[in-house]
C-alpha positions in Angstrom: 34.5 29.3 6.3 35.9 25.9 5.4 34.2 24.9 2.1 34.7 21.2 3.0 32.9 21.4 6.3 29.6 20.2 4.9 31.1 18.1 2.1 30.3 14.8 3.8 26.8 15.8 5.1 24.1 13.7 3.6 20.5 14.2 4.7 19.1 10.7 5.4 15.9 9.8 3.7 12.8 10.5 5.8 11.3 7.9 8.1 8.1 6.6 6.6 5.3 6.5 9.2 2.5 3.8 8.9 1.0 4.2 12.4 -2.3 5.8 13.0 -1.1 8.3 15.6 2.6 8.7 14.7 3.8 6.3 17.4 6.4 4.9 15.1 7.9 8.4 14.5 8.5 8.7 18.2 10.0 5.2 18.3 12.2 5.9 15.3 14.4 7.9 17.5 15.7 4.6 18.9 17.1 3.5 15.5 20.5 5.0 16.3 20.7 3.4 19.7 19.3 0.1 18.5 19.7 -0.2 14.7 18.6 -3.9 14.8 16.1 -3.7 17.6 13.7 -6.3 18.8 10.0 -5.9 19.5 6.8 -7.7 20.7 3.6 -6.3 19.1 0.6 -7.4 21.1 -2.5 -6.8 19.0 -0.5 -6.2 15.8 -3.5 -5.8 13.4 -2.8 -5.3 9.7 0.9 -5.8 8.9 1.2 -2.4 7.2 -1.8 0.0 7.4 -1.9 1.6 10.8 0.8 -0.7 12.1 3.1 0.8 14.8 6.1 -1.5 14.1 6.1 -1.7 10.3 8.2 1.4 9.9 10.9 0.0 12.2 10.6 -3.4 10.5 11.5 -1.7 7.2 14.6 -0.3 9.0 15.8 -3.8 10.1 14.0 -4.4 13.4 12.5 -7.8 13.9 10.1 -9.3 16.4 7.0 -11.2 17.4 3.6 -10.2 16.2 0.7 -11.5 18.3 -2.7 -11.3 16.6 -5.8 -13.4 17.3 -7.7 -12.7 14.1 -7.0 -15.3 11.4 -7.1 -12.9 8.4 -4.6 -10.4 9.9 -2.4 -13.2 11.2 -2.1 -14.7 7.8 -1.4 -11.3 6.3 1.4 -10.7 8.9 3.0 -14.0 8.0 2.8 -13.2 4.3 3.9 -9.6 4.4 6.4 -9.7 7.3 8.3 -12.9 6.7 11.2 -12.0 8.9 9.0 -11.7 12.0 7.3 -14.5 13.9 3.5 -14.2 14.0 1.5 -16.0 16.7 -2.3 -16.3 16.2 -3.4 -15.9 19.8 -4.6 -13.4 22.4 -2.5 -12.3 25.4 -3.8 -12.4 28.9 -2.9 -13.0 32.6 -2.7 -16.8 32.2 -2.6 -19.4 29.4 -5.8 -21.0 28.2 -8.5 -19.8 25.8 -10.8 -16.9 25.5 -13.9 -15.8 23.7 -13.3 -12.8 21.4 -15.7 -10.8 19.3 -14.3 -10.2 15.8 -15.0 -6.7 14.4 -16.4 -6.1 10.9 -14.1 -4.8 8.1 -15.0 -1.2 8.6 -13.9 -1.2 12.3 -11.4 -4.0 12.3 -9.3 -2.7 15.1 -12.2 -2.9 17.5 -12.1 -6.7 18.0 -12.5 -7.2 21.8 -13.0 -9.7 24.6 -15.8 -7.5 26.1 -19.3 -8.8 25.3 -20.7 -5.5 26.6 -18.6 -3.5 24.2 -19.5 -5.8 21.3 -23.2 -5.4 22.2 -22.7 -1.6 22.1 -21.2 -1.8 18.6 -24.0 -4.1 17.6 -26.5 -1.5 18.7 -24.8 0.9 16.3 -25.4 -1.5 13.4 -22.0 -3.3 13.4 -21.9 -7.1 13.3 -19.4 -8.7 15.7 -18.8 -12.4 15.5 -17.7 -14.5 18.5 -14.8 -16.9 18.2 -12.5 -18.8 20.5 -8.8 -17.9 20.6 -5.8 -19.5 22.4 -4.6 -17.3 25.3 -0.9 -16.9 26.1 1.1 -14.6 28.4 3.4 -11.8 27.7 6.0 -13.4 30.0 6.1 -16.5 27.8 7.1 -14.3 24.9 9.6 -12.1 26.8 11.2 -15.3 28.1 12.4 -16.1 24.6 14.9 -13.3 24.9 17.6 -12.3 27.4 16.3 -9.9 30.0 16.6 -6.3 28.7 17.1 -7.4 25.1 13.6 -6.5 23.9 13.5 -2.8 23.0 9.8 -2.2 22.5 6.6 -3.9 23.7 3.5 -2.4 22.1 0.1 -3.3 23.6 -3.2 -2.5 21.8 -5.8 -4.9 23.1 -9.1 -3.0 23.4 -9.6 -3.1 27.2 -7.4 -6.1 28.1 -4.4 -4.1 29.1 -4.6 -5.1 32.8 -4.7 -8.8 31.9 -1.7 -8.5 29.5 0.4 -6.6 32.1 -0.6 -9.0 34.9 0.9 -11.8 32.9 4.1 -9.9 32.0 6.5 -10.0 35.0 8.2 -6.8 34.0 10.5 -7.0 37.0 12.3 -10.0 35.5 12.2 -9.4 31.7 12.9 -5.6 31.6 12.1 -4.5 28.0 13.3 -1.0 27.3 10.0 0.7 26.3 6.3 0.0 26.7 3.8 1.6 24.4 0.3 1.0 25.7 -3.0 2.3 24.4 -4.4 4.2 27.3 -7.9 5.3 26.4 -11.2 3.5 26.3 -12.0 2.1 22.8 -12.9 4.9 20.4 -12.8 7.4 23.2 -10.6 10.1 24.8 -11.5 8.8 28.3 -8.4 7.5 30.0 -8.1 3.8 31.0 -4.6 4.0 32.5 -5.8 4.1 36.1 -6.8 0.5 35.8 -3.3 -0.9 35.0 -0.6 1.8 35.2 0.4 0.8 38.7 1.7 -2.5 37.4 4.1 -0.6 35.1 5.2 2.0 37.6 5.8 -0.5 40.3 8.0 -2.5 37.9 10.4 0.5 37.7 9.1 2.3 34.6 8.3 6.0 34.1 5.8 7.6 31.8 7.6 9.9 29.4 4.8 10.8 27.0 1.1 10.7 26.4 0.2 11.3 22.7 -3.5 11.5 23.2 -4.0 7.8 22.6 -0.9 5.9 24.0 1.3 6.2 27.0 5.0 5.6 26.5 6.9 4.1 29.4 10.7 3.8 29.7 12.8 1.8 32.2 13.8 4.2 34.9 17.5 3.4 34.4 17.5 4.4 30.7 17.7 8.1 31.1 18.8 8.9 27.6 16.0 6.8 26.1 13.5 8.5 28.3 14.7 11.9 27.0 14.4 10.7 23.4 10.8 9.6 23.9 9.6 12.6 25.9 8.1 14.7 23.1 5.5 14.0 20.4 6.4 13.5 16.8 7.3 16.8 15.2 9.0 18.4 12.2 12.5 17.7 13.5 11.9 14.0 13.2 12.4 14.0 9.4 9.4 11.8 8.6 6.7 11.5 5.9 3.4 9.6 6.1 3.1 6.5 4.0 0.1 8.1 2.3 2.4 10.8 0.9 4.5 8.1 -0.7 1.4 6.4 -2.1 0.3 9.8 -3.5 3.7 10.4 -5.0 3.6 7.0 -6.6 0.1 7.6 -7.9 1.2 10.9 -9.3 4.2 9.2 -11.0 1.9 6.5 -12.4 -0.5 9.3 -13.6 2.4 11.1 -15.3 3.4 7.9 -17.0 -0.2 7.4 -18.1 -0.3 10.9 -19.5 2.8 10.3 -21.5 1.4 7.1 -22.8 -1.8 8.7 -23.8 0.1 11.6 -25.5 2.1 9.0 -27.5 -1.1 7.2 -28.5 -2.6 10.5 -29.6 0.5 11.3 -31.7 0.4 7.8 -33.2 -3.3 8.3 -33.9 -2.6 11.7 -35.6 0.0 10.0 -37.7 -2.4 7.2 -38.7 -5.1 9.8 -39.4 -2.7 11.7 -41.6 -1.7 8.5 -43.4 -5.4 7.7 -43.7 -6.1 11.1 -45.3 -3.2 10.6 -47.7 -4.5 7.1 -48.5 -7.9 8.5 -49.2 -6.5 11.2 -51.5 -4.5 8.6 -53.3 -7.5 6.3 -53.6 -9.5 9.3 -55.0 -6.8 10.0 -57.5 -6.7 6.4 -58.5 -10.5 6.4 -59.0 -10.2 9.6 -61.1 -7.5 8.1 -63.2 -9.5 4.9 -63.6 -12.5 7.0 -64.8 -10.2 8.8 -67.3 -8.8 5.5 -68.5 -12.3 4.0 -68.9 -13.4 7.1 -70.8 -10.3 6.9 -73.0 -10.9 3.2 -73.5 -14.5 3.9 -74.5 -13.4 6.5 -77.0 -10.7 4.2 -78.3 -13.4 1.4 -78.8 -15.7 3.8 -80.6 -12.8 5.0 -82.9 -11.8 1.4 -83.5 -15.3 0.5 -84.4 -15.5 3.4 -86.9 -12.2 2.3 -88.4 -13.5 -1.2 -88.8 -16.6 0.1 -90.6 -14.6 2.3 -92.9 -12.2 -0.5 -93.6 -15.1 -2.8 -94.4 -16.5 -0.2 -96.9 -13.1 0.2 -98.6 -12.7 -3.5 -98.9 -16.1 -3.8 -100.5 -15.4 -1.0 -102.9 -12.2 -2.6 -104.2 -13.2 -6.2 -104.3 -13.1 -7.8 -108.0 -16.4 -8.4 -109.8 -17.0 -12.2 -109.8 -20.4 -12.0 -111.6 -18.9 -12.7 -115.1 -20.4 -9.7 -116.8 -18.4 -7.3 -118.9 -18.7 -3.6 -118.6 
């Protein structure tokens, strides 16, 4: 066997998946064919968490995010500065539309359906109506040359038919469509309402992942083959949560080292404190000895003074004038 055969082999780092259903892992197979791909994300949501296109964005893809909710639109502008973010809804024609904004615990459920909003309300969730500009998918696709958009992702909580009706896929020809194909928060299919618009435009369904249908232009046989199987172990991927966990573990390890260093320093200080206490006790003992010695010396000095006074008195000359 030639020992140099594998010398140049380098396993690439795993693709990091942020999407809720691994849609981005399936799409990551396009990175070789389109390393600097373009996308249009209709109903983009949060720029990172659960986002289908963020993993590809991190690999150099750029595109247009369309998101009607102001908080998410602002986050997209801040966290995805190389994309364009449009705060609007997408439908069959331009204009405006009433949407019902979902609460934080079910943010992806924002919808144009008053009936669906009422259903959520009956479950205790508060949906707030607001007006949003309405644009068409064709107006977005028209910014690019036909066929130069690689992925269009559509997640619009029941508005799929309207979005596709305003797309003109016969003219603009994006490579791949990823369309949420079940009723909101349900396994019931919704594709029968709009799939004919995609198939009649010359696309074929290559994959249903339980939530989304993947459609590829009929002339892109190799791409259709790439996107024909679900995400699996051969895709070399890791969930973003695993990286977050690894980072948390590293941070915890650093914290443990810091705590251990503090404990060592505390032990050193405690030992120094004990030494200082012993030294202080020795100083106190020495001081007591010195005080005792000083007291003895004072007593001895006093006795010497008394004796000296006696001797002086005994040897003093008689000044009385009498003779003896």
